[in-house]
N, C-alpha and C positions, 0 to 999 in steps of 0.2 A: 506495500501500501505505501500510496506517495500521498501528499498534503501538500496546494501550493495557493499563494494570489499570488494577482499583479496591483502595483503602484500605478493605478491610471490616471487621467483627467476626464475620462470617464463615470462619471461615483454613480453607478447601474456595480463594474467591472471590479471600479475602488470598494465598493461592500459589500463583494465575493466573492467567498471561498469554495474552494475542489478539493474531489476525493479521488484520486484512482489504482482500481486495484487488478494485478493479474491473479487473478484464481485460472490452477491450473487444477487436475484431473489427473493425481500422482496415483492412484489404486487402479485394478486389473478388470470395475467395476463398470456398467454403464450405469448412470442413474436417465429413470428414463424422463423422470418430467421432472427437471430439478425449477425453483423458483431461487431469484434472490432477491433479498428485500430491505429496506433498509426503517428502523426506526424510530422513532423521534417521539420522545416529551419535550418539551420544547422551552417552557416555562418559559416565557414572552414574558418580562418584567414580572409585576403582576402574577405567577401561574395561578392566580383558584378567580381570572375571569376568560378564559381564554376559550375561540373557536376554534373546529379548524376544518379544513374542505379543499376539494381538487381542481386541480380545470388539466381536460382528460387530453381534449389537445390539444395540451403542452405536455403532459406528463408530470407535471406540481400539485406538490401535495401544502398547504402554507396554513400552519396558526396566522392567526390576528384578534383580538381583543373582542371582545363579547361586547360592549361597549366606549363614547366616545375617548372615557378618563377610567388608564390607568393604575390607580392610587394606588397607595404606597409608599409606603420606603424602596422596597427594592420597582415603582412600577415605573412607567412611564412618565406619567402624568395627561396632558389634554393631545391630539390626535397620536396614538401611537402605532406602530410602525406592525407593517408583516412579516412573513418569512420564510418564503419552503424552499423546498426541497428536491432535485430535479435527474432524473434520467440526462443527461446530455450525452449520454454512452451506456447503453445496456448489452445485453448477452446477445449474442447468437441465436440469431433464430432458427429453428430445424428449415433444408430446405425445400422448397415447395407441401409446405400447410396449406392454403389456401387462405392466409391472416395479412391483411394487412398490420405490421406490426409494428410498428413506426405511426401505423397513422399518417401515412403521404399520400400515399392517392393511390397507390401501387404497389400491389401483392408481388413476391419471390421475387424480388431483385436479389443481386448477385450484392452479400455481403448486407444483409439486412438484418438490426438489431430489434430486440425490443427491447421502445420505451417500458413508463407504467402500465401493466395490466389490470391492476386489481389495485384500490383503496379500501380502510377500512378504520372508523376508530372503533379505543372500546374501553371504557369503562376500567377505571380503581377500586376492582372490584374481587375479592376469592368467589369461585365453587360455583360460576353463572357463565353458563353459555356468552355471554360478552363479557365476561371479564377475564383477570387477567390470565398468559398461560402458564403452564406448566410440564407438561411433556411435550416432547416429539412430534405428537403427532398430533396435541393441540398450536404448534407454533403451523406445522405445514399447515391448518385447518386454514388460522388464518395466512400465510404467503397465497396456501391458494383461493380468495374468497370464498372461505367458507367460517360459521360461526362457531365456536367448540364442539356443541354438538350434532356438527356435518348437516345444517344446515343451512340454504342460497343465503347470500344477504337478499335480505330484498328494495325494494327504490319508499323513499319517500318513509315520514318518523322515525323513530330510532333504529331507522336495517328488518328488525323482526317482527314485519302490521302492526305494530305497536302505533298510536302518535296521531295531529294531523298529516297529515298528505298521505298516512303509509299505506302503501299495496301491499301485492299480496304477489307482484311482480321482479322475481328474479335480475340480480344487476349483481355487479363489478364495481361500482364506485359509488362512495358512502358521501356523497352534501356537494356536488358534482354542480353545486349551480344553473345552468343555461348549459352548462359545457357538454353532459354527455346528447350526446346525439342520435342516441336511442329513445329519449325520453324530452316528453314535449315541456315536463311544470317543472318551474327551476325549485332547486331540494338544494339550502341548509339549514345546519345545526338553528338556526332564527324559528325559517321558518316550520322547523318539526318541534318549537315548542321549546327546548332542550334549553336550561337555564346551564347558561357560562360554568366552568372550571377548567379545573391542570384535567387536559386531554393529554393525550396522545393516539399516536398515530401509526400508522408501516403503510409505506407501497412494495408493493413484488416486481417483475418483472417476468413473466416466463408463461408458456413450462415449456424448456427446452430438453433439449440431449446433451448428457456431458458424456462423450466417449474414455476410452483409459487414452490418457496421457495428452485431452483436448488444452486451449488454455482459452478462457475469453480476458478481454478488458473490459472492465464498463469505470465509467465516469464517470460522478454526483457531484453537485455543483448543491451550496447553502445563501440560497439571495436575501437579500434586505433590504426593503424601501420602505423610508415613509413622508406623506407625505403631509399639510397645513387641513385639510380638508374633512378628517375626521376618518372612520375606520375604511366605508367606501374607496376614499380614493386612495388609503397607503397597497388597499387592493389592485385597484387599477394597473396604482401601480410598476406593485411585483410584477403581474401578469408578460407587460410591461418591459418590466428589465430581463424578465425572465427568455424573450423570441428575442430579443434585442445576446441576451447573452449568447444563444442556441446558436444565433448565425456565427458571431464573434465562435464559439466551440469547431463548428463547422469549418471555419475557415481555415484552424490550429491554432489559436488565438494572434494568427498576421492583420499586425493593424494596417496594413499598404493594402487593407479587400475590402476592410472596412472600416468609410470613409472618415462615422462618430468617434472612432477608439485609439484616442493617441496614447504608446504608452513615456514613464515620465518615469 
């Protein structure tokens, strides 16, 4: 693993950090349904009043404040920021799987990688289907987009068929706002009537096959954005920053290919 960052005149890049992983299957086993995941307990300033969500198209999971004022000695105060995590480079997809794994409108292109394919929030509870994982099976359920009892996530409400906007329709992404192309009704923690709290999330990329000796390179990034117009402004800035930094990443951080990016 390698962590890195840039000093840049561009605020979006200057406020981001990156983490590159080389993942090698050194065993003689083939893992036929592999997921790679990022877990986050963000604690955004005052940890007790947060919301989480995701942007499906960007492959972005994020945390933001549940109200316009992040109170307390650890809080950001008025107009708190939003922070997100992105798979800028996901694992290699299986060839000819007939899935648009990177959601670029093309299927099975050479070298296709997998961006975020599942996003879940779970509660800081023990011995509950939507609580803290404990066993290997628990971790795999969350990575593959299921609750600990094996039930699928369902769109709306609390993701288990309860609360405002709840349905019985399976989904892969919890609290995507209006970014999940499979659904027309926006879904956020606020619309589901969930009280802001100490939130944690898991986003994963998969499934793919890891053959003996196979090598995957995965790069994730943490992006910070803060606006002066409240939580919705910070979220919008975060999504803009993430899209821009993905462009920077796709150019291998080549400053000459992106005019807005100048190294200092």
